[in-house]
C-alpha positions as CSV (number, residue, x, y, z in Angstrom):
1,X,1.4,22.1,7.6
2,X,1.3,19.0,5.3
3,X,-1.1,20.6,2.9
4,X,1.5,23.0,1.6
5,X,4.3,20.4,0.9
6,X,3.8,20.0,-2.9
7,X,3.4,23.7,-3.7
8,X,6.5,24.5,-1.7
9,X,8.4,21.7,-3.4
10,X,7.4,23.0,-6.8
11,X,8.7,26.4,-5.9
12,X,12.0,25.0,-4.8
13,X,12.3,22.8,-7.9
14,X,11.5,25.8,-10.2
15,X,14.3,27.8,-8.6
16,X,16.9,25.0,-9.2
17,X,19.2,25.5,-12.2
18,X,19.2,21.8,-13.1
19,X,17.1,20.8,-16.0
20,X,15.7,17.7,-14.3
21,X,14.1,19.8,-11.6
22,X,12.5,22.1,-14.1
23,X,10.9,19.1,-15.7
24,X,9.7,17.8,-12.3
25,X,8.3,21.2,-11.4
26,X,6.4,21.3,-14.7
27,X,5.0,17.8,-14.1
28,X,4.0,18.7,-10.6
29,X,2.2,21.9,-11.8
30,X,0.2,19.8,-14.3
31,X,-0.7,17.3,-11.5
32,X,-1.9,20.1,-9.3
33,X,-3.9,21.8,-12.1
34,X,-5.5,18.5,-13.0
35,X,-6.5,17.9,-9.4
36,X,-7.9,21.4,-9.1
37,X,-10.0,21.2,-12.2
38,X,-11.2,17.7,-11.3
39,X,-12.3,18.8,-7.8
40,X,-14.0,21.9,-9.3
41,X,-15.9,19.8,-11.9
42,X,-17.0,17.4,-9.1
43,X,-18.2,20.3,-7.0
44,X,-20.2,21.8,-9.9
45,X,-21.6,18.4,-10.8
46,X,-22.8,17.7,-7.2
Protein backbone atom coordinates (compact mmCIF):
# COMPACT_ATOMS: atom_id res chain seq x y z
CA UNK A 1 0.00 0.00 0.00
CA UNK A 2 1.53 3.31 -1.07
CA UNK A 3 -0.04 5.22 1.84
CA UNK A 4 2.26 3.51 4.34
CA UNK A 5 5.54 4.14 2.55
CA UNK A 6 6.75 7.20 4.53
CA UNK A 7 5.86 5.88 8.03
CA UNK A 8 7.61 2.59 7.27
CA UNK A 9 10.63 4.45 5.89
CA UNK A 10 10.80 6.58 9.07
CA UNK A 11 10.71 3.39 11.14
CA UNK A 12 13.57 1.90 9.14
CA UNK A 13 15.62 5.12 9.33
CA UNK A 14 15.09 5.40 13.09
CA UNK A 15 16.50 1.90 13.58
CA UNK A 16 19.65 2.65 11.61
CA UNK A 17 22.78 3.30 13.67
CA UNK A 18 24.08 5.95 11.25
CA UNK A 19 23.61 9.55 12.38
CA UNK A 20 22.45 10.75 8.95
CA UNK A 21 19.46 8.43 9.03
CA UNK A 22 18.47 9.63 12.51
CA UNK A 23 18.41 13.20 11.17
CA UNK A 24 16.34 12.10 8.16
CA UNK A 25 13.91 10.28 10.43
CA UNK A 26 13.53 13.39 12.60
CA UNK A 27 12.88 15.57 9.55
CA UNK A 28 10.34 13.11 8.15
CA UNK A 29 8.52 12.99 11.50
CA UNK A 30 8.29 16.80 11.50
CA UNK A 31 6.93 16.75 7.94
CA UNK A 32 4.30 14.17 8.87
CA UNK A 33 3.27 16.12 11.98
CA UNK A 34 3.02 19.37 10.00
CA UNK A 35 0.85 17.67 7.39
CA UNK A 36 -1.36 16.12 10.07
CA UNK A 37 -1.85 19.40 11.94
CA UNK A 38 -2.52 21.28 8.68
CA UNK A 39 -5.16 18.78 7.56
CA UNK A 40 -6.76 18.86 11.02
CA UNK A 41 -6.88 22.68 10.99
CA UNK A 42 -8.37 22.64 7.49
CA UNK A 43 -11.03 20.14 8.57
CA UNK A 44 -11.95 22.24 11.60
CA UNK A 45 -12.05 25.44 9.54
CA UNK A 46 -14.34 23.92 6.92
